N, C-alpha and C positions, 0 to 999 in steps of 0.2 A: 506492502497501501502505499502511496509514495505522498507524503509531505504538505497538506492541505495551505492553500493558496494565503492564509489570515497565518500560517506561521513562518512564510516566505514575506509577506510583509512587513510584518514586525522584524526579522531579521535583517530586513532589508535598508530598517529603519534607526539599528544599534550596531550597525555592521562598525570594527575596527579594520579592519583588512586593509597595511600599507599608512593605517598613522604613523607608527614609529619605526615606518621605512622598512624593505620587502624582505631582509632576515631579521627582524624583532621574533621571537620565540618566545618573549614573556606578558605580552597584551599590557592589560592595563597595573602588572605592577613600573610598568614604564610611570605613575601618576605618585606612586609613593619617592618622593623626590628629600632633599636632605630638609630639606626647606621645612617635609610634611610632615617627618619626622625630629624636629626641633620644636613642633606644636604640641606632638603628638608627645614628650617629656615633658612638653609647660603642663603637660592634664595631671602631673602625679603630684598630689596635695600629698597624700598620710604615708605611703610608700605599703600598703595593704596589699596583698598578690592574693588573686585569684584565679586554682586552678581549675584549667577548664575541659579537662583529659577525662573521658571514662580511664578506670585502669582494665589493663592489659591480660586479657585472661582466655582460659579455654571453652567458660562458658560466659562467650562473649554474647555480641551482637546479630549476629548472624544463625541463621537460621536453616540455610543450605537455599533458601531466596533464588541467586547469584550463582553459578558450577565456579566453583575454585576457588573462592570467596571465603576460606576457612577462618575461623577466630584461631586466636596463637595454640600451635603446641610446642609445649614452654620442656624442653630435655636437660638434665643431666650429665654433662659427659663426662665431666672428672668429678668426683666430691673427697673431702680432702686427703687430694695426691701429691704426697712426697716425690716432686719431679725431682730433684736433686739427691736423692737419698734419703735414708732411715736419717729423721732427726733431723732434716730441713725445714725446713715453711712449705706448708703445705697450702695447693690451692685447690679452691675451686670454682669452675664452670659449665658454662650452660650457654644452647642454643634455642634456638627460635625459629618455627617458620609459620607462614601466617599471611595470608590477602592483606596487600598493602594496603588496602583498604577497608580492612573488616571492626576497626576500630574508631575515635575517634581520626580525622585524614584529613586532607586534600587532597583532590581533584586535577588531577595537570590537566594542561589543554588540551590534554592527546589523550582523557581516557573515552572523548564519544567523538562522534566521526558524525557525519550525513551529508549526505550527497556524493557521494567519495573525497570530502575536504574534511579537516582540521583546520584550527585557527591558521589565519591568513594565508591561507587555497590552497595552503598543498596538500599533496595525494595522501588520502588517506594508507595506501598500500605505503606507506615509508614507515608503518607501524610493522612490526614482525617481527620471527619468530627471537630468532636469535639477535638481530643485532637492535632490539628491543625499539624505542621510543627516539627515532635519526631528529625528531627535532622538535621543542615543546616540550624534553622530558621535564621532570620533576627538579630533576636536577640544577635544569636553570634557571628556575624559580629563584633561585640564592635564601637571602636573606628576607624575613618577612614578616620587617617592624612597623607600624606604624602607629595611628591614629583610631581605637577603635570604636565604636559608636553601639550600646543595645537599643535597640530597638523592642521593644518589652512589649509584643500585640499582645500577648494574656494577660498580663497585668493592670494596659490599657483600658482592654475590655472589664475589668474590671474581676475577673477569673483566674483559675490556677491553671489549667492546662484551654487549648481552645478546639473545639469540637473532631473527630474525626474527617468532616467531610468538606471544613473550613479549609479554601482559599485563599491565601494571605494575598489581596487585593493592591497598588498602591496606593489607595486608601485609606489601607490597614498603614502600612510604610508611617505614611505625616502622619495620618490619628496620634502614632507611637513616640514619630517624629517630636508632635507638641505637646503631646505626656509629659518625653522623660528633658524636655526644657531645651536640647538639642539639636543642632545644625546641622545635618553632616555639608562637610565637604569634600570635595579631590581630595585624591586619594585618601584617602578613612575605607578603614576593613569594617564591614553594617555585620554585626551577628543580629540575627532575626529570632526571638526565642515567639515559642510557642507554647512551650510546655511537656510536646508528647514524651521531650524524656522521663519524662515523670511513668510514663506507663512502662520503660523498661527499668527504672530502678525500682520499680515496685515485684517486678517478675513474669511479668508477662512482653514476654521475647515479641512471637506472634502478635500479640495486639501490638503491638509499638511498630513495627512496621507495616501493619493492616489496618483496618486505612487505615490512614498521615494524614492530620492538615501539614502544610505547605505552600513554598508561591505558588502561585498564580501565575499565568504566560504570559500575563500581561505587567510582568514587575517587570524586568527587564529592561523596561523604555524607563522605570525609574531611576532605575541603577545606571543607566548610563546618560539616562541627562544631569546626575550630580557628580559623573567620572569617577565611581567607585572603584577602588583598588581592590575587593576580593569581598564573598558575604561566606557566609557561613552559618548555619543552624543549628537546630537539636533534636532532630528525625533521623530515619535512614531515606530514606528517598529526595531529601533534599525538597523540593515538589509535589504539590499534593497528589496525592496518591490513592486506590484510584487518581486516573488521570482528568483535570476538567471537561474536558472534550476528549467522545471517544475515540478510541485505537489512535487516540496523539501520545504517544508512550514519552517522557522521557522529554517534551520537548524545550525545559526553562535548562535542561543541561545541555541540551544544541546552541542556546544561543548566549547563555554566559563561556561555555567553553567555544565553541567553535567560532561562532559569530560575534563575539568582541571580547573575548580572551583573558576572561576574567574568570580566576579558580573560583572554586567554591569547597566548603566542607562539609563534612555529615558528623551529626557526633558528638556537638559539641553538648558538655554537659551547664546547661548557661542557671544552674538553680540556683546555684550559691552568689551567683552573679547576679540575678535576679533582685535575690534580698538588700547584696551588697549597697547597687546601686540606690535601689529606698530609702536604704536609711543616710544614705549621704548624701541624697535628691542630686545627684547628677551622671548621666549615663554616656562618659566618654572617657577615654584610659589609653596609657599605653598598653600595647596591644602588642606580646610577643610571640608567633607563631611560628618557627621556625622548622622548614622543613626538611627530613633526613634527605643527604643526597644520592638518591638510589638515581645510578647514570641509566637514563632511559626508561624511568620509572612513569607510567601512568598513574601513580598517587605517592602518599606516604603519611603515614603514622603518625602523628604531632601532641603534644605534647604541649599548649598553648596557654599562657597566661597574660591574664590582665591587672595590671597595675593602676591603683589608685589613691 
């Protein structure tokens, strides 16, 4: 089934191909300038640090919906082994096998393609089994540190959690911006809270993924107009699931990653941050969300920290 005209119309309006040159591989991360980072550092007032990652464990968020995206398999490869002879210092080592998008993560710009293309008009065929992502792998993202803004859509509406069928609209984002007394600026990383992560934290892994609130196909234009550098939220699928347009699967992924060149994150735990921002009555902070530099990776685990 081909993508509908509605999708292609939005794609034309948010497309960033060539904006930072034909060789660009990082998209909207170009918007995080030295000036933006200095402004982000100025948001630190108390030094309060809020971790935003889920624990990486074998009983994680994945339930097998996506083939190969396994929760971490953690193995001890040596335990108190005296490597240099009896009585010497003993070492313990471990190894892990996991899907790079299994837990709290960033999607690289190569995570999805459409119409045979990835970001900046490159062929989707540049992603191969042995060469991995030739262009725009997650290692190309480098450092991701900027001003973070929490748009707490659930709290704005007086809810602990949005209903499973709620598509977050541009109007919802504007209302959350006004509620938080904050203005989204170019180069910001926007965190959108739905409260859906509570379902996982309560032990319902299947209910966490489906049905799930998430971003509407209309929101990419909102982020594009504000020159947002990246977006993350507290859901498994990022966008509303099942989709708001019948049989139009992952359109927000395609618009963000392919058309805009904007990295997006999923499974971020925004509950403690929501409480902290409400207590301090401010919704902007320094956000450090450094990607692990897996060469050619289409995603990466991340352990973000918000500093208030």
